[in-house]
N, C-alpha and C positions, 0 to 999 in steps of 0.2 A: 741415218747419216745425213747431214746437211754440207750445201754448198753456198761458197761465195764469189757472186760477180762483181767486177769492179769497173767500169769505166768501158763495158764491153768489149772489153780485151782477151784474150788469151792468158796474159799475161797476168789477168788480175782473177783466173780461176782456179780457187783454192779447194783442197779440200778442207773441214775443218780441222786447227791446229796444225796445219804442212804449211812452211813460211821458206818452201823452196822454188814458187812458181810455178810447177810442172802442169804439163796437160794432162789430165785423166782420160783416162780410155770410154770411149763411146763421146766424144767433141769431136764432131769435125769442124777443121778453118778453111779458111779461103782468108787469101790476103791478112792472116792476123788478123782474121774478125771471125767470131763464132757463126754458123752457120746455121748446125744443128747438134741438136742433146739426146744421148740415148742415156737415161738414169741408169746405174746401175742398181742391180737387185740388192736388196737389201733396205731400198728408200723406203720412207712409207711416210712423208711430209714434204712437198715443194714449198718452200718457206716464204716468208711477207719479204715480198719486191726481189724475191731473189734474179728474175732477170729483166724487171722491170726496165723500160728504154732499149734493152737489146736489140736494137734496129734493123741488124743482118740475121738475127736469128728467124730461121726458112722453116722448118721442125723438129716436133719433141716426140720423143717417146718414152713413154710412164712406163715403168717393170711393174705387173705384178706384187701387191703387197702395199702401193700407196693408196694410201686411205682420205689424202686430204692436200689440193692446194689452196694455199692461205694466199690471206688477203693482198693485190697488186702482184701476183708471182711474175705474170706476163706481159702485164698492163704497157700499153704504147709499145709494144714489139709490132711495130708497125710493117713488118714483112714475113710475121710468122703465117702461116698457111693449113699446114696440118700437123693436128696434135691426137697421138694415140690413148685413150685413156684404157686404163686398167678396166677389168672385172673388178675390181675389190674397190675404187671410187667412193667416197660415199659425200665428198662436202667439196665443194667448188666455192670457193671464198668471193668475198666483198671486191668488185674492181677484177678479177684476177686476170679476165682477157680483154678487158676495156681498151679502145681504141689499137686494137688489132685488128688494123684496117684489111689485111689477105684473108684472114679466117673462115676457113669453109666448113669449121663441123655444122654435121649436122644428125647423128646420131648420140646420143647419150646412153651409159650404163645404164643398166635397170637397176643396178645395185647404189647410185645418185638417188639421197636422200634430202640435202639442201642446196639451194643453190642460191648463193647471197645477192645482196646490191650491186647491182649496175654490173653485175660478172659477165657480161658480154654484150655488154654499152658499147656504141660506136663501132659493132662489127659489120662493115659498112659493105661483105661480100659473104657475108652467110644468107643464103638464099632458103634455107631449109631449117627445122628444127623438130626433133622429137621428143617431146618431154613425157620421161618414162612415171611409169603409176606410181613410184615410191616418192615422189617430189610432188608435197601437199600443197605449197605455196609459191607462188611466181613471188620473189621479191622487188621492191621497189626500184625501177629504172635497168631491171635486168635486160631487157633486150631494147632502151630506148635507144632509139637511131638505128637502129638497123636498116640501113634507108634500102637494102636489097632483098629484103626478108619477104617474102610472097606464100611460104607458107606455114604454116604450124599445128605437128598434131598432137592434140592432146588426151591425155590417158585419163581415164575413171581412177581416180583417187585425187583428183587435185580439186582443192576447196579455197582457195584463194587468189586472187591475182591482184595484187597490192599496186600502191599509186606508180605512175609512171612507166609501168610496166613495158608499152608495147606504143610508147608515147613515141610518134614519127617513123614506125616502120609504114613507110609513104607505098611501098610495094604492095602490101597484103591484102589478096584480094576477098581473103573469106575465112570466116569464124565459125567454128563449132563446139560450142560450149560443151564440157562434160556433165553427166548426169550427177557427179559429185558436186560440183559447184556450188556454194554457198556463200561466196561474198565478194564481190568487185569493187574495188576502191575508187577514190578518188583521181578523175585524168588516168587511170589504167589504159584506155585509148584515145588519144588526142591526135591531131595532126594525121593521119589515115585517110589519103586523098582518094587512095586506088580500091579503098573497102568498096566490094557489091553486097555482097552477104552475109547474113548475120545468124545464126541458129542458137537460139540459149533456152537453155534447160537445166535442169540442177533443184539446189534447196533455196531457192535464192527466194528471201521473202517478198521480193522486188526490186525494180530497176529505175534507185533516187538520181536526185541528178550530180552533178559533179560539181562539187566546190572550190575554192580557193585554198591555199594552204591555211589553217587557224580553224578551218571549220570541222574538224574532227566529227565533234561531237553531233554535229547537223546530219554526218554519214553515216553512223551509229545508229543511230533512231530509226535510219529507214530501212535497218533489216532485222528488225524482230521480227520472232515467230508468232508474238500475241498483239491485239490490238495495244495502240498507244494510250497513254492517259492525255487528260485533257492540258496537264502542264508541255508533257515530250508532244502532244501533236501542235499546239500553239510554236513551240522551241522548230517543230519539223517546217512548218509553214513562215519560219521567219516574223512571226506576228509581236515576237517581244526581242528581235534583232536589228540594229539598226542596220540598213541595209546601203551599200554604195557601190561604184565603179567597181574597186579593186572584192566584192562580194559578193559580186551577184552571179546567182547560179548557171552552171553552164549544162545543159544537156546531156547525156552520158555519151549519145549518138550524136548530137546537134551538129549541122552542118556538114555532116560529110557528105561530098559531092558526089561521089562514084554509087553510094548506096544504093541498090536495087532490089533488095527480097530481105524482109525482115519474119522469121521465124521465135517464136516465144511460146515456150511452152505452158501449161495451165498450172505447174509450180511458181510460176510467176505473180504474184495475186495483183501485183498494185506495178503500173507505168505511170514514171515520177513527169515532173512539167520537165519538158523543154525536149523530151529523152531522146525524138526524132527529129524535132523541129525543124525547118529547111534541110533536109533530105530532097533536094530538088530533083532528084532522078530516082526515088523511090516510088516501086510501081507494086510490089507486091508485099501484104501483109497478115501474116498467119497469127493469129493468138488463140492460143490454147484454151480449152475448158480449165477452169480456175480461178479466172482474173477476172478481181471484180471490182477493178478502179483503173479507169486512165485518164492519166493528170493534164491539169492545165498545159496549153500548150502543148501537147504532145507530137503531135504528127501536124502543128501547123507550118503553114508554108509547104508542104510535099505536093510541090506544086502539077507531080507525072503520075499522085495517085489516083486511079480510075475506079476501082471496085474493094468494100472490107467489107468483111463479113465480122463480129463482132459474138465473141461466144455467147452461151444461156447463161452463163456464171454473172455476165457483166449485169453490176445495180448502176454503178456513177460513171456517167461523162463530164469531167470540168472545165472549168471558162475556158474557151476556145482550143477544146483540144485537136479541132479538125480547120481551124479557122484558115482560110485564103488556100485550101484545097479545091484550088478553080476549076480542075478536072475529074473532080471525084464525083459519079454520076450514080453510082448505088453503095447504100449502105443499108447493109442486115443486121440490123437489133432485135434482140431476144428478147422473151416476154419477163424477164425478172432485172430490168432495167425500171428503177424507182425516179433517177435524180439525173436531169440532163442542165446543167448548168449555160448561165447567160454568154451567149457568140458563140456556141460550138463549133457554128458551123456558118461564122460570120464569112463572105466572100465566097462561099459553096454552091455558085449560083445556076449549076446547071446537077444541083444534089436530088437523087429520087430516095426516100426512105422505106426501105423495104420490112412492114411491121408486123406482129400479129393481133388480132381483132381483139376490144378489150382490155389493153394495154395501155401502161404511161407512156410508149414511144409513140402510139397512134394518136391518143391526145394530145403529145407534142407537138406532131406537127399539123394537127389542124389547126389547133392554136397558134402557129406562128406560123400557117401560110406555105408550109415545105407540103411539094408533091409525095406523092407516099401511095403503095401499092400494100396488100393486104395480103400476106403469105398464105398459101394454102395448106 
C-alpha cells in the first residue's frame, strides 16, 4: 500500500487510486493540517518523498511489516519529534529524515541493515544514537550537522565510516570505535569542537590523512594490509602529485581543540602525517603494541602533552612528529626504533628521552644534545 500527500494538507492525503479526498484512518488532523500518522497494517514501504516538507507532522508510527523508508520520505519535516520503528525495518533511505530538526530518535531496531547517505543529517535535536550490529557502514553525511549529538554507541559489526559521516557534530564528547572497524574515510570526523576522548581499535592498517574531494586514491592507499609498492608509496606521499592550497592534506583529527585523551590499539600500525597536530588540549596518548610508524607532524604543536610512552613495536619517527610540544617532558622510546627523522623534537625545550642501553634512541639523544635517562 502506498500513500500520496499534496501540499501538506488533509485534502491531499489520498490512497493510491482513490480520488475522493477522504481522510484515511490513522491520520490525526489539527486545524486542517496533519500532525500525526499511524500507517496501516499491510504497509511495507514508505515511498520516496512521501511526507517531504510536511512541516506540521509531529509523530509517526510505522507498523510491523514495514521494511523500507525510501529516499527523502520525511525530509524537512521540521516539527517531527517521534518515530516508532517496527522490528521489521531493514533500510532507511538517503536523506529520509534530513532536516527533521526536532527529531529525538535514539534507538534503532537490530534489524536495520542499511542507513543511507545523509539519512539523519541536520537533525539538530538528536542527542544520542545506538548503531545496531547489523549496520556495517555509516554512509556519507549520515549524521552530519547533528549539533546536539553527544553520544554515539557503535556495535561490533561496523566496518566502515564514510566521508563526512559525523561532520559538525559539535557536541560529541567521546568516540569509541569498535574492534570490527576496518576503514575511516576522508573527513569522517571534522568540526567536532567538543570531542575530548578517542579510543581507536579495530582492523585499521593506519590512520591516514584526510584529503579534500578528488583524492580518494590517496585515501585508499593508506588502508592496505600489505606494504606499499614504490609507486604507491610515492603516490601516498604526494611526490608525484601537484599540491596546492585546495589539495593540502589535513590530519584526521587535526586541530580538535577539546581533545584531551587518545587511545590507539596496536592494530593501527601507522599514524599518518598531521593526524593529531595542533590538538592543543591533548594531555594523554596511549599507543598500543603493533604500531610501527608515527608520521610527520602527527602530534606537532600539541602544547599540553606532558608524557608519552611509545610501544616497543615502534620503528620509525618521521619528520617533526612532536615538533612544538613545548610542555612534553618525558618520552619513553623502545629498543626497536631504527630511524628518527629530522626535527622530530624541535621546540620540545623541556624534553627528556627515556631510552634503553645500546639503542638507536640513546645514540640519537647523545648526538643531538637531548637530555636522557637509561631505563633500568
